[in-house]
N, C-alpha and C positions, 0 to 999 in steps of 0.2 A: 512742412520744412522743417528739416532737424537744427536742432542748436548743439553745439558745440559744449561740452562743461566746464562750468569754470575752471582754469587752470590751477592746479595743485601746487603749491611749493612749498609742501612736506617735506620733500626731501632736501631741499635746500635748507629749510628754517632747520630740520634736524640736524645736519652736518654743522650749521653756526651754531648751534647750542652746545653740539658734542667736542667743537675746539671747544670754545669757551671753558665749558665743563673741565677736559682735561689741562686747559693753561690753570685753571685757578688749584686742582687737585696737585699739580705738578708743586705750585708756588705755595701751595699749605704744605705740601710735605717734604719742603726743602732746596727749589729749583729756583735761587734767584735770593737772597735774603732780604728778611723784611725785621724793618726798626718796630716795636710794637709800644707804644704808648697811652696806659690809661687813663683815662679822663675822668673822677669821679665829680666834677663841680659842675660838668656840662648842662645837668638835668636843673640844676638851681642859676647858672646864670645866662645859659643860653649860648656861651662859646665854647670851642674849643681853642688849648691851648697849644702852641707849638714852641718850645724852648729852642734858643739860640746862642744863649751865652751867659757866662756867669762870673761873678768878680772873684780874683782869686787874689788871697790873703797875702799868701806867700810870693805873688809876683806885684802887688800892688797895683792890678789891672784886669781889665776884663779879658777872659777865654773866649773862645769859641765851643759850642758844645752842641747837643742835639741834634735838631736839622741842619745846620751848618756843618757839621763833622761827621754826620753818619756816614757810610758806605754802604747801606744798604739799599739794595733796587726798589724797594717795598716802603713805604712808610703806612702803617697803623693806626688809627686810631680807635681806642676799646671805649663806647661809650658806656661806661658800666651802670648799673642798675641803680636808681636812687637808694630800692629797698636793700639791695643786697649787692654790694660792689664786687663780689666775688661772682655776680652772673653779667653778662653781655645786655643790653639792652639795645644796640648794635655795633657794627664795626664800619669803619668806614677805610678802605687802601685807595693810595695812590702810589703812583710809580712818584718815587722823592724829589725826578728833575722837575714832572708836572706840579707838584704840590710848591716847590720851592719857588714857581713861574708864577703859580696862582696865587700865592700869597704875595709876592711883590707887586702885581696887578693889584690889589685888593690894598693894598698899603698906598698904593698910589692915588687910589680912587677914594681914600677915605673910607674904605668899606670894612678896616681891620687897622687896629692900631696897636701899640706896646705898652705893658707893664714892666716896669722895673722895681726889683726889689722885692720878687716874689721867690716862695720858696728857699729851701738851702740856708734860713739863716735872712734872708732877705737880699740875696745874692743873686740871685737869677731874674735873667729878662728873657718875657716871652712875648708873642704875638698873639693876640686874642681876636677872634673870627667869629661874628656871630653862626650859626652852625647852617642859619636859611641862607648867606651869602656863599655858603661853599656845596650849594645844590646845583646840580650842571645845567638843569635849566635857567638861573640864570646867571652865572659865568659867562655865558658867551653872547648873552642878550643884553645886558648890563652898559647904558650907553652914561657918559657923563658928559654933563654941559659946560662946555668950553670957558665960559667966564665963571661959572660954580668952580669947577678945577682949577683956575688962577686963580682966583682968593683963597681955595683950601688949601695950593701949595705955599702962597704969599704967607698965610697963617703958619703953615706948617715951618717954614725957612724963619719966620718972626718970632717964634715959639718955642721957649727952652723944652718942654713939656713937650713936645711935637718930636723934637730933634731924636727921638729913640726911634721913630717909623721910618725917619728919611734914612736914619744910618742901617737900620734893620733891611728895607729895600735897597740898600746898595749893597748891603752884604751878600743877600740872596741873590741878586744879580751877578755879581760878582763870583760867588758859585757856580751859576750854570757856566762859566766861559770853560 
């Protein structure tokens, strides 16, 4: 009895691969703007940093910066090599609207936090995220126990240190409207 050879999807896989190769080449060659941030501290901290505001001494108030003011379509974090910061150990690229949404979710879940008084003379506020929390496999499968989430939210609302995370989350969500 004759057997049918296994169906090959090579042509479909090749078309799919060519689509993404072409799209990434166009992106890197200037089709669609890219905001690039080089991170020298990721290897020692285990976190990626996303700047979103800075205290302006002339205005006497915080102004939005970085992720909340960029008009770039793509957001790129360069993971600088710990041995030579002018070499990349890796690169993470997101659509800007997607990384904003992801950061808002991670802040709500307590898997990201805000540090204020970092950089630029202690005037910059950043969102810190453990790199493993930005892996696609953990983004979509993470679930929060409702009781833990309620206690975490109560803590954030009652703790002035956590107010930055709540404010950053609200700013990110507002920027997506």
